[in-house]
Structure formats: C-alpha cells, structure tokens
C-alpha positions as CSV (number, residue, x, y, z in Angstrom):
1,M,25.5,19.1,-1.4
2,V,24.5,22.7,-1.9
3,S,25.8,24.2,-5.3
4,I,26.5,28.0,-5.8
5,N,26.2,29.4,-9.1
6,F,27.3,32.7,-10.4
7,K,23.7,34.1,-10.2
8,D,23.9,33.6,-6.4
9,V,27.3,35.6,-6.3
10,E,26.1,38.3,-8.4
11,D,23.2,38.7,-6.2
12,F,25.5,38.9,-3.1
13,G,27.5,41.5,-5.0
14,L,24.4,43.7,-5.1
15,I,24.2,43.5,-1.4
16,L,27.7,44.4,-0.8
17,I,27.3,47.5,-3.0
18,N,24.1,48.7,-1.2
19,L,25.7,48.0,2.3
20,S,28.7,50.0,1.5
21,T,26.9,52.8,-0.3
22,F,24.4,53.5,2.5
23,T,26.9,53.2,5.1
24,L,29.3,55.8,3.6
25,F,26.4,58.0,2.8
26,G,25.2,58.2,6.4
27,M,28.8,59.1,7.4
28,L,29.0,61.9,4.7
29,I,25.5,63.3,5.9
30,S,26.6,63.5,9.5
31,Q,29.2,66.1,8.2
32,W,26.4,68.6,7.0
33,N,26.5,70.5,10.1
34,Y,30.0,71.4,9.4
35,D,30.1,71.6,5.5
36,I,26.8,73.5,4.7
37,P,27.5,76.9,6.7
38,V,31.1,77.0,5.3
39,L,30.1,76.5,1.8
40,F,26.9,78.1,1.3
41,D,26.5,80.8,3.8
42,R,28.0,84.0,2.6
43,N,27.7,85.3,6.0
44,A,29.6,82.6,7.8
45,S,31.5,83.8,10.8
46,L,35.1,83.2,11.6
47,S,33.9,80.8,14.3
48,Q,32.1,78.7,11.9
49,F,35.3,78.3,10.0
50,D,37.3,77.5,13.1
51,R,34.7,74.8,14.1
52,F,35.1,73.3,10.7
53,L,38.7,73.3,11.0
54,Q,38.7,71.7,14.5
55,H,36.3,69.0,13.4
56,Y,38.5,67.9,10.4
57,F,41.5,68.4,12.3
58,S,40.3,65.6,14.8
59,F,40.3,63.3,11.9
60,N,43.8,63.0,12.0
61,S,43.8,61.6,15.6
62,I,41.2,59.0,14.8
63,S,42.1,55.2,15.6
64,I,43.7,53.3,12.8
65,Y,40.9,50.7,13.5
66,T,38.5,53.3,12.5
67,V,40.1,53.9,9.3
68,I,40.4,50.3,8.5
69,F,36.9,49.6,9.3
70,Y,35.8,52.6,6.6
71,G,38.4,51.2,4.2
72,F,36.7,47.6,4.7
73,I,33.2,49.2,4.1
74,Y,34.4,50.7,1.0
75,G,36.3,47.7,-0.2
76,L,33.2,45.5,0.0
77,G,31.0,48.0,-2.2
78,L,34.0,47.9,-4.8
79,L,34.3,44.1,-4.6
80,G,30.4,44.0,-5.1
81,A,30.8,46.3,-8.1
82,I,33.6,44.3,-9.7
83,V,31.6,40.9,-9.3
84,R,28.5,42.6,-11.2
85,V,30.6,43.8,-14.0
86,T,32.2,40.2,-14.5
87,K,29.4,39.0,-16.5
88,P,26.8,41.6,-16.8
89,H,23.4,41.2,-18.4
90,P,23.1,42.7,-21.7
91,D,20.0,44.6,-20.6
92,Y,21.5,45.8,-17.5
93,Q,25.1,46.4,-18.3
94,L,24.8,50.1,-18.4
95,F,23.6,50.2,-14.8
96,E,26.4,47.9,-13.7
97,Y,29.2,49.7,-15.5
98,G,27.9,53.0,-14.3
99,T,27.9,51.8,-10.7
100,F,31.5,50.7,-11.0
101,V,32.7,54.0,-12.4
102,L,31.0,56.0,-9.9
103,I,32.4,53.8,-7.0
104,F,35.9,54.0,-8.6
105,L,35.3,57.8,-8.8
106,F,34.5,58.0,-5.2
107,L,38.0,56.7,-4.3
108,C,39.7,59.2,-6.7
109,V,37.9,62.2,-5.3
110,F,38.4,61.1,-1.6
111,L,42.2,60.5,-2.1
112,T,42.9,63.8,-4.2
113,N,40.6,66.1,-2.3
114,V,39.3,65.0,1.0
115,K,42.4,63.2,2.3
116,T,44.7,66.0,1.1
117,G,42.2,68.6,2.7
118,I,42.3,66.8,6.2
119,E,46.0,66.6,6.2
120,A,46.1,70.4,5.3
121,C,43.9,71.0,8.3
122,S,46.5,69.4,10.4
123,H,49.7,71.4,9.1
124,R,47.8,74.5,8.1
125,K,49.6,74.6,4.8
126,W,47.1,75.3,1.8
127,G,49.5,76.1,-0.9
128,D,48.4,78.8,-3.5
129,V,44.9,79.3,-1.8
130,T,43.9,80.9,1.5
131,E,42.8,78.8,4.3
132,K,39.1,79.9,3.9
133,Q,39.2,78.8,0.3
134,G,41.0,75.5,1.3
135,L,38.3,74.6,3.8
136,Q,35.4,75.4,1.3
137,V,37.2,73.0,-1.3
138,L,37.2,70.4,1.4
139,A,33.6,71.0,2.0
140,A,32.6,70.9,-1.7
141,S,34.6,67.7,-1.9
142,N,32.4,66.1,0.7
143,L,29.3,67.2,-1.2
144,I,30.8,65.7,-4.6
145,L,31.1,62.3,-2.6
146,L,27.7,62.5,-1.4
147,A,26.5,63.2,-5.0
148,I,28.5,60.3,-6.2
149,L,26.9,57.9,-3.7
150,L,23.5,59.3,-4.6
151,G,24.1,58.5,-8.3
152,V,24.8,54.9,-7.1
153,I,21.6,54.6,-5.3
154,I,19.7,56.0,-8.2
155,L,21.4,53.4,-10.5
156,Q,20.5,50.5,-8.2
157,A,17.1,51.8,-7.9
158,G,16.9,52.0,-11.8
159,L,18.3,48.5,-11.9
160,W,15.8,47.0,-9.5
161,Y,12.8,48.9,-11.5
162,T,13.9,47.7,-14.8
163,K,14.1,43.9,-13.6
164,W,10.8,44.3,-11.7
165,E,9.4,45.6,-15.1
166,Y,10.8,43.0,-17.2
167,Q,9.7,40.2,-14.8
168,K,6.1,41.7,-14.8
169,R,5.8,41.8,-18.5
170,L,7.3,38.3,-18.7
171,N,4.5,36.9,-16.2
172,E,1.9,38.7,-18.5
173,F,3.3,37.1,-21.5
174,Y,3.1,33.8,-19.8
175,E,-0.4,34.2,-18.7
176,E,-1.6,35.4,-22.0
177,E,0.0,32.1,-23.6
178,K,-1.5,29.8,-20.9
179,K,-5.0,31.4,-21.6
180,N,-4.7,31.2,-25.3
181,D,-3.7,27.6,-25.1
182,G,-6.7,26.8,-22.9
183,E,-9.1,28.5,-25.5
184,K,-7.5,26.3,-28.4
185,K,-8.2,23.2,-26.3
186,E,-11.8,24.3,-25.8
187,D,-12.4,25.0,-29.5
188,Q,-11.2,21.5,-30.5
189,P,-14.1,19.0,-31.5
190,K,-15.2,16.5,-28.9
191,P,-15.0,13.0,-29.8
192,N,-18.7,11.4,-30.5
193,A,-19.4,8.5,-28.5
194,N,-21.7,6.9,-31.5
195,V,-19.1,7.3,-33.9
196,I,-17.0,4.1,-34.2
197,P,-13.2,5.0,-34.4
198,K,-11.3,4.4,-37.6
199,E,-9.1,1.8,-36.0
200,E,-12.1,-0.3,-35.1
201,L,-13.7,0.0,-38.6
202,E,-10.4,-1.3,-40.1
203,S,-10.3,-4.2,-37.6
204,I,-13.8,-5.1,-38.4
205,S,-13.3,-5.0,-42.1
206,E,-10.3,-7.3,-41.8
207,E,-12.3,-9.8,-39.8
208,Q,-15.4,-10.0,-42.2
209,P,-13.4,-11.8,-45.1
210,K,-12.2,-14.4,-42.7
211,K,-15.8,-15.2,-41.5
212,K,-17.1,-15.6,-45.3
213,T,-14.2,-17.8,-46.2
214,S,-14.8,-20.0,-43.1
215,V,-18.5,-20.4,-44.1
216,K,-17.5,-21.4,-47.7
217,K,-15.3,-24.2,-46.3
218,R,-18.1,-25.5,-44.3
219,G,-20.4,-25.7,-47.0
220,S,-18.0,-27.5,-49.3
221,K,-17.7,-30.2,-47.0
222,K,-21.3,-31.0,-47.0
C-alpha cells in the first residue's frame, strides 16, 4: 500500500502555486495592449480610452463558466499556499509566509479595484473621479496584480535556490566526511602476519603448565 506523508502534499502545494501563478500572470500580460497606452502614454487619444472601455465592458458579458474557471485557478494557488504554511520549514518559512500574503493580497486588490472598475465600465458611473481617471485606476490595478504575481514568482525562485544551495552544501559535507573516514582507515597500522595475536599467546601459556604436570605424573609412576 502506498503511503503519502506531509512532504508529498507539501510538494504538491508548490505545484498548485506555480500553476495558478503562471496562468493568472499570462492572463494579465494579455491585457497590456489596453493598459499600457492608457496609463503611460500622455498623448493617448480618446479612441484608445474608448477601446480600453469597450474591452473591459465586454468582461461583464463573459460566460459564468469562464469566471468559475479563473476562480478555480486562483483557488488552487491559495490552497497550495495554505498547505505550504501549515508546517513551514524554519529555514524557508519567510518564503512560505510571503507567498501566502501576496496571493491573499491579489484577491483583495482584485475585489476592491479591478472588479469595481469592470462594473463601472458597464454602468459608466465613476463616483468622484472622471471616466478617464477611473480607467487609469483600473489599468494601474492590473499592473499591481501583475507586480504581486511577479513577487510570488521571485519568492518561489528564491525558495528553490535556497533549497538547492542547502542540498549542495550538504552533499559536499557528506563527501568530505566520507573522504576523512577513508583516510583514517588508511592511517591505521595493518596487522603483521609474523606477530602472534594476544589471544593465541594466552591460550598457549595456559596449555604449557598442563603439559608439565602431565609429565611429572608419568615420572612418578616409574
């Protein structure tokens, strides 16, 4: 019967984090054609803002199954982060807690900024700001989400490098210990074939008095 320990589940959590992170990262990268001109181009035309508005307006009409799919992808990453912080290794716990905080922060920014901005694109009500400013806030929020996911990727890369370096130093230590043990065995004196072992000397010394007493007894009979 195959037994599954926590180490296996922990490694699976790492897979879930990476799967979710790179999927969402690719989705946000695909929005750059709309976000970058609105946010960084000072000479952005009105048509670019209209194109940005129509693009995010269409998000309100996407299928519910698509929303569930992206929610499921995010949920996998959050589940993996929860598994990783359940019993974190003392040497790697900063990476684990940092990843969990960033993934949770992703959800907060999405619900407060992005979701609200997409809904505002539908009813065209922006509150105390103009429509242009509202669209720029939405574009900036997407870049914030992108920066959060980039932070998760950096933390995971740092975690991998830390484990790799630790394992490398551990292997070098074992190799050095093995080499030192081999040198100690070579330095030990080899037993001489002409030298009688101590155990044999003791057995010989015990047998000699017995032989002398037997000889005396034979002489007395004569």
